N, C-alpha and C positions, 0 to 999 in steps of 0.2 A: 459287778453290781454297784448300785448306788451306795449301799452300805460300805462296801470296800473302798470306794472312791472317797467317801466322806472321812474315813479313818485316816487318810493321808493328808488331810487339810486342817488348817487352823480355822475353826468355825466361829463366827459371830452369830449369836442367837437373838432374835427380836420377836416379840409376840404382840399380835393385835388382840384386843379384848372386846371390841364392839362399841367402846366409848368413842364418839366422833372426834373430839379434840385430841384424845390420847392417840388414837389410830392415825390421825393426820400427822401428828408429831413423829410417830414411829415410821410412817411411810416417807416423810421428809428425810429422816435419818438413814433409812434404808437406801434412798437415792444417793445421799452424800457418801455413805460407805462404799457403794458401788463405784462412784467416781474416784474415791480415794484409792481403792484397790487397783483400778485401771491405771490411774496416774502413776502409782508405785510399781506397776507391772509385776504384781506379786501373785504368782500362780499358786502359792501355798495357802491362800486365804479363800474362804467361801462364806456365804451368809445363809443362815437357816431362818426363814420367816415362817412363824407359826400362826395359823389362823385359829380362831375359836369358833364355836357354833354360833356366836353372836356377831362375828365379822360380817359386814355387809357385802353383798355381791359386788357393789361398786368398788369397794376397797380391794377385793380379790382381783378384779379386772385392772384396777389402778396399779397393783403390784406387777402384773404382767406387762402393762404399758411402760412402766418405769424400766423394766428389763429390756424391752424393745427399743425405747428411746436412747438408753445408755449403750445399746449395741452389745449386750452381754452375749457371749458366744454359747453359754450353757446355762440353762435353768430348767428345773424339773419339778413338776407338781407331784406330790406323794401324799394322798389323803388330805389331811388338814395342814400339810407342810409344803413350803416352796423352798427348794434348794437352789442356790444361785452361785455360780462360779464365774465371776466377772472377767477373769483374765486367764489365759493359758499361753504357754510358750509353744510355738510351732517348732516341730523338729526340723533341723536343717536338712534339706534334701541335697544329696550329692548330685552334682551335675556331671554328665558324661561328656567328655570332650572328644 
């Protein structure tokens, strides 16, 4: 389950509150954190982006666009939350000769 997966990660939490300038700053930091995790190739980290009831629809869509542009392999909406796991290690497949 998502809850079990989250327990195995070091999670950075960010929250949008509906204030335009504040949310813009949070979303910029959200994108930078995704880039940092991907660059470090750190599969142990994830991001928890929390929306409030005052979060604009545009900023919800923007958060998904950031995940897509940054090529995040895993992100999951859950109520007023967006869980993002920007990097994962692929298991090495054994080749048969």
